N, C-alpha and C positions, 0 to 999 in steps of 0.2 A: 409415637409421641408419648412420653411418660405422663402419667396422671397421678394425682395425690389422693390416695384413698383415705378414708377416715380411720386412722390407726386405732383410736380408742374404741370405736365401735366394733372393729374386727376382733380386737383382743377381748372385749367384753362378751361378744357373742360366742367366741371360742370358749371362754371360761364358763359362761352360763350353760353350755352344753357339756362341760367337763371333758373337753378335748385337749389333748396335749398339742403342742406345735407340730410334732411329728405326725400325729393322727390327722390333723387338718391338712398337712402337706400331702399325705397319702390320698385323701379324699379329693383334694383339689388338683393333684398332679403337678404341684410346683415344688421347688427346692426349699429345704429348711432355711437356708441363708436368705432366700428371697422373702420368705414369710417373716423372718426376724427383722429384716430391713423395713418391711412394710409396717410391722407393729411398732417399730422405732419412729415411724413418721416419714420415712423417705418415699420418694416417688417410685412408681412401679409401672410396668408395661401394661397396656390395655388387656393383653392376654392373661396376665397374672390376676388382674382384678376381676376379669370375667370368670376365671377358674374359681376364685374365692366366692364370687356371687353364686355360681352354680353349686358349690359345696354347701353354702348356707341356704340355698334355694330361694334367693331373692333377686330382684332386678339389680343390674350393675349400678344404677343411680342411687340405690340405698347405701352403697359403700363409698361413694365419692363425696368428698367434702364440698359443701356449697360455698363458693368463694364470697358471695354476697353476705351470707350468714356469718362466715368467719370474720369478715371485715367489720360487721356490726358488733360482734362479740368483742373484737379487739378494740373498737371505738368505745364500747361500754367500759371495758377494763381500764382503758386510758383515762376516761372521764372519772371513774371511781378513784383511780390513783391520784389524779389531779385534785379531786375533792378532799381526799385524805391529807394531801399536802397543804391545801388551803386551811383545813381545820387545824392542822398542827401549827401553821403560821399564826392563826388566830390565838391559840392557847399561849404561844410564846409572847405574842403582843400583849395579851391580857396579863400575863405574869410580869412583864416589863412595866405595864401601866400601874399595877398594884405597887410594885417596888418604887416607881417614880412618884406615886402619890404619897408614899411614906417619906421619901426624900423631900418632896415639896412641903409636906407638913412640918418636917424638921427645920427646913429653911425658914418657913413662916414663923414658927415658934421661937427660933433662935436669933432672929435679926433685931428684935427689940421694937419693931414698929407695930402699932396696933392693927389688927385685922389680918386677913390672909393675903400676903403679897404675891403669892404664886397663882392668883386667880386666873389670869389670862392664859398662862401655859396649861393649867388644869382644864380650862374650857376647851382649848384647842385639841388637847390630847383626848379628851372625852369624845369630841366629835370624830376624831380619827378612829378610836376603838369602836364607836357605834357604827361608823361606816364599814369597818372591817367585818363586824358582826352581821350587818345587813347583807354584805356580799356573800358571806358564808351561807346565810339562810336562803338567799335567792338562788345561788348555785345548787344548793341541796334540793330545793323545790324543782328546779329545772331538770336536774338529773333524775329525780324520782318520776317526773312527768314523762321524760324521754324513755325511761325503762318500762314504764307502764304501757306506753303506746308503741313500743318496739315490737 
């Protein structure tokens, strides 16, 4: 049954020891193409991973990716990407709000009526932008809390 070894760890350990791929293959007794596939992130046979573990003088568990940890990392990356999208949408909303307030001021000044006639749309949009900002702050705090406790 093929297993997925931690490709970055294998490559990092090989480079820390200043070993070429060919040298590691000689020590482990595996083919060069097999090592290249493993370092690329492809699955490998249990025997190949055991041979690499023996070459590095570590337990086989040290070379195998932890699926739970990988899922947690993927979830954190997805949350961070979502947060960045939320922040971008807020900045776009804020720019629209500023432009809208300029337009509202122009309408109020140019209609000839005394006072600010665009008061209710301004109030409504202000509540909308405040709600959007509050959402960004809450999601940011929850994301930081989750990362700290992960």
